N, C-alpha and C positions, 0 to 999 in steps of 0.2 A: 751136418750140424752135430756137434758133440754135446752130450748131456751129462750131468752129474747130480748127485744127491746133495741137497743143501742141509748138511748137518743132521741134527735130530728131527728136523721137520719131516724128513722122508720125501720131500718134494723133489721131483726130477725136473731140473731146469737146464735151459740151454747155457752153455759156458760163455757164449756171447749173449749178454743180456742188454736190455734197452732201458736207458735212463730217460724218463719221460719229461724231466724238468724243462729242457729247451723247447719242447713242443708248444709251450705256452707262447712262444714268440712267432708262431706261424699261423696262417689262417686255417679254419676248420677243414676246408677241402684238401689243403696240402697235408695237414696232419693225417687225414684219412688215407691219403696216398702213401705216405711214408710208413705209417703203422701197418697198413695192409700189406705192403711189400715185406716188412719185417716178419710178419706172421707167415706169409707164403714161403719165406726163405727158411723157416724153422725156428725162429726166435720165439720162445714161449714164456719168457720171464720179463715182466714189465714193472719197473719201480717208479712210483709217483709219491705225492704227498698232498695233504690238505693245503699246505702253504704254497703250492705251485700254481696259483691262480686257476686257470681253466684246464690244466693238464688232465685232471681226472675226467672231466667232461669229454674232452677230445678222445681219450682212451676208451671211455665207455661207448661213445658213438661209433668209433672206428672198429672196435673189436667186441662189442657187446653180443653180437650174433654168434661168436665162437668162444664165449666165456668159459665153457667147459673144457676147452682145449688150451687154455693159457693159465699162467700163474701170475696173480696180481699182488704186489706189495704196495702198501701205502703207509702213511705216517701221520701221527698227531703230535703237535707241539704243546698240547694242553698239559697242565700240571696237576689236574684234579680228576677224580673219577667222572664227575658230571661233564667236565670239559672234553675228555677223551671220547666219551660215549656220544656226545653231541657231534663232535667232529666225525666220528664213525658213521653216524646216521647220514650226514651230508655226503660223505665219501661213497657210501653204498648207493645213494640216490644218483650221484654223478656218474658212478661207474656202471650203473644199471644192473646191479646184481644183488643177491641176498647175503653174500658173505665174501670177505677178502681172504686170500690164502695166507697173507702175512701182514699183521699190523705191528708197526714199530713205534716206539716212543722216539720222538724227533729231537735229538741232541739235547737231552735234559742237562741242566747245570749241576745236578746232583742226582744220584740214584734214588728213586722213590722208595719209601718204606713199604715193604711187601705186606707188613702186618697192619697197615693203616687202611681201614675199609673205605676211606674217601680218597685214596691216592690214585695216581694215574696207573700204577701197576694193578690195583684192584679192578680198574676198568678193563684192563687186558684180560684178566681172569674171567670177569663177568661176561665179556663179549665172547670169549671162547666157549664158556659154558652154555651160552645161549645159541651157539652155532653161527654167530655173526662173523667170527674170526676162526680160522683153522689153526694158525700158529702165531706166536708172539716173539717180537725181537726188539732191538734197540739200535739206535744210531748215535755216534758220538765223534767228536774231534779231539777229545782228551784221551791220551793214552792210558792214564791212570784210571779214569772212570770206565773206559772200555775193558781194561783188564779185570777190574772189580766186577763188572757186569758178567763177564764170561765165567769167572771163578764162582760167582754166586749160584750158578745152576738154575737161575730163574728165567733165562732167555734162551730161545732156540736159535737165534741168529744175531750176528753183530754186523752192522754196516759202519765202515771206517775208511778214512782216506788212505789209500795205498797206491803207490806208483813206483816207477823205476828209480825215482830219486828219494824214496823213503829211506830213513836211516834204519840201522839194525834193530833198534829197540821197537820201532813201529812194526817191522817185519816179524819180530818175535811173537806178535799177537797171532800170526797165522798158525804157528805151531801150538800156541796156547789153546786156540779154538779147536784145533784138531784133537788135542788131548781131552777136551771137554765135550767133543762132538757138537760144537756150535758152528752153524753155517757162517761162512765168511762172505760178505758182500763188499766188494771194493768200490768205493766212490772216488771221484777226483783222479781217475787214472791218467788224465792228461793235465791235471792241475789247473783246471779251468781254462784250458786252451793254450797255456804257456808252453807246454810240451808239444812240439810240432812233429816229432818223429813217432807217429802212431804205430808204425811197424815195430819199433823197438819197445814201445809201451805195451803193445799186445803180447809180444814174445816174452817180455819179462814176467808179466802176471800169469801167462799161460803155464809157466813152469810149476806153479803151485796148484796141485790137483783139487784142493778144497776151497779155492778162491773163485768167486764168480764176479767178474767186473761188470758194472753197469755203465756202459758207454753212453754219455750224454749226446743225443743225436738230434740235430735240428734240420739238416739238409739231406736230401736223397744221396748226394755224392758221399757224404760221411757214412751213411748206412752201407752203401755199396763197398766202400773201402774196408769196413770191418767184416762184411760178408766175404770179401775176397781173402782176408786173413784167416777167417774161419774155414774156408774151403781148402786153403793150403797154409796151415799155420807156419809162420816164419821161425826158423831155428835161431836160438839165442847164441849166435856165433861170435867170433872175435870182432867182426865189424860192428855188430849191434852193441856188444859190450863196451867197445871203445866209445861209441856214440853216447851210451848211457853215462859213462864216466865224464865225458865232456859236459853233459847237461848237469850232472851233480856239481861239478866245479863252477859252472856258470851261475847256478841257482842256489848256491850256498848262502847262508846268512839270513837276513831279515827278508824272507820271501813270503809275500801274501798269496795264499792259496785260493782267494776269491770265493770263500765259502758264503760270504754275505751276512754273517751273523753280527757284523758291526753295524748294520743298518737298522732303523733309519738314522740318517745324520740330521741334526737340527738345522744345519745350513745347506742341506741338500748336496753335499759332496758325493759324487759317485765312487765311494771308497774302493770297492772291489777291483775296479779298473784303474782308478787314479793311483792307488797304492802300489801298483806294479807296472806303472807306465814305462819305466826303463825297459822292462822285458817285452812289453807289448810293441814298443817301437823297434826293438831288435829282432823279434821273432814273428811278427805279423806284418802284413802289408801296412806300412807306416802312413800312407796317404789318408787312410780312414780316420787317423787321430790328429790330422793337421787342419781339419775343417774349422770354420768359425764356431760351430757348435761345440767341438771338443776344446777349443781354446777358452770358450766361456766356462765350460764345465771345470777345466783345470784351474781357472782363475778363482773359483769358489774356495779353493784351499786357503786363499788369503783371508777368508772370512772365518776360518776355524777359530773357535773360542777356547780350544783345549779343555772342553768340558769333561773329557775322559770317558764318555759313554762308549765310544767305539773300542777303546783299549780295554775297558772292563769286560766287554763281550767277546773279545778276540780269543778263540780257543788255543791260539798258538803263542799268546803272551807278547804280541808285538806292541811296540810303542807306536801306535798308528799315527798320531799327530806328527811325530818326528819323521816317520816314514813318508807321510804325505808331503811334508816340506822338502824332503830330499828328492822325491819324484817330481815336484814342481820345478826345482832347479834343473833337473835333467831334461825335463820337457822343454823348458824355455831355451836351454842351450841347443837342443836338437832343432827347435823351431828357428832359432837364429841362424844356425849353420845351413838349414834348408833354404832359408830366404837368401842367404849370401850366394848360394849356388845358382839361384834362379836368374 
């Protein structure tokens, strides 16, 4: 296992890190098994959040006994001092520890005023002063806000979506962080599962020495795959570069990254999956999306009132209602062709 220093935090973290969000979808016993295996293999960096239902609790139960040997990052989406501190108290209780190594503001719509004593940033400073937090950071999906946060000198780490299909402007954040000694945590390395060439995704991000990807892991076979890449890192050769270029071409344009910030939907449309159904059908086993359950879920798009809530929250500026209508048409066409073949 390779380790690196996470920017100004000084934390030594495994270059293959564990994104704990998907663990909320498995039973406690299986979470214990997967997280235990990750620790045994040398993964020491685990990223979770107050918003990820019971992920903190599962992490606390599985690895609470080795707390002094791992690095835990969590997040609060609260926008006030009081809200962040309340979230932190809950996180510490769930994680079964007295302090977290990194507390991050979770995708704020605007950077908090560092001079406001009641701001979310004030809570970070207070928590750090009290020893409840060792280091402070921020996550975002907005390139502009991410760059402003890095340049401000107020944060020790930035978590941002970075992958092999990221454009040059997004990738420029990596060098900006290096120059400001801000740790880079890469989320969405597989774009929510749409990128299926994990080998290429791993090799692409591994070329940046100051980038620590947090791979979202739900199944043991996924963990073993990344451990295999860590044991023998794949070279970013001509074959993988060609595969990356193909994915860039295929996924250009209005592409939903499945970040989930569009939710909740007033009419219960499962937007993060529905808005990228074309890619799900082409890149994942399609049978799972042809069930009666998924047909009903996709039909909810017809109930869209175009209230605009989802579009207003989309960090990528997508016209979500229009995209959903497009995906519904693709889905019904695929469904009709599938039935004709039966």
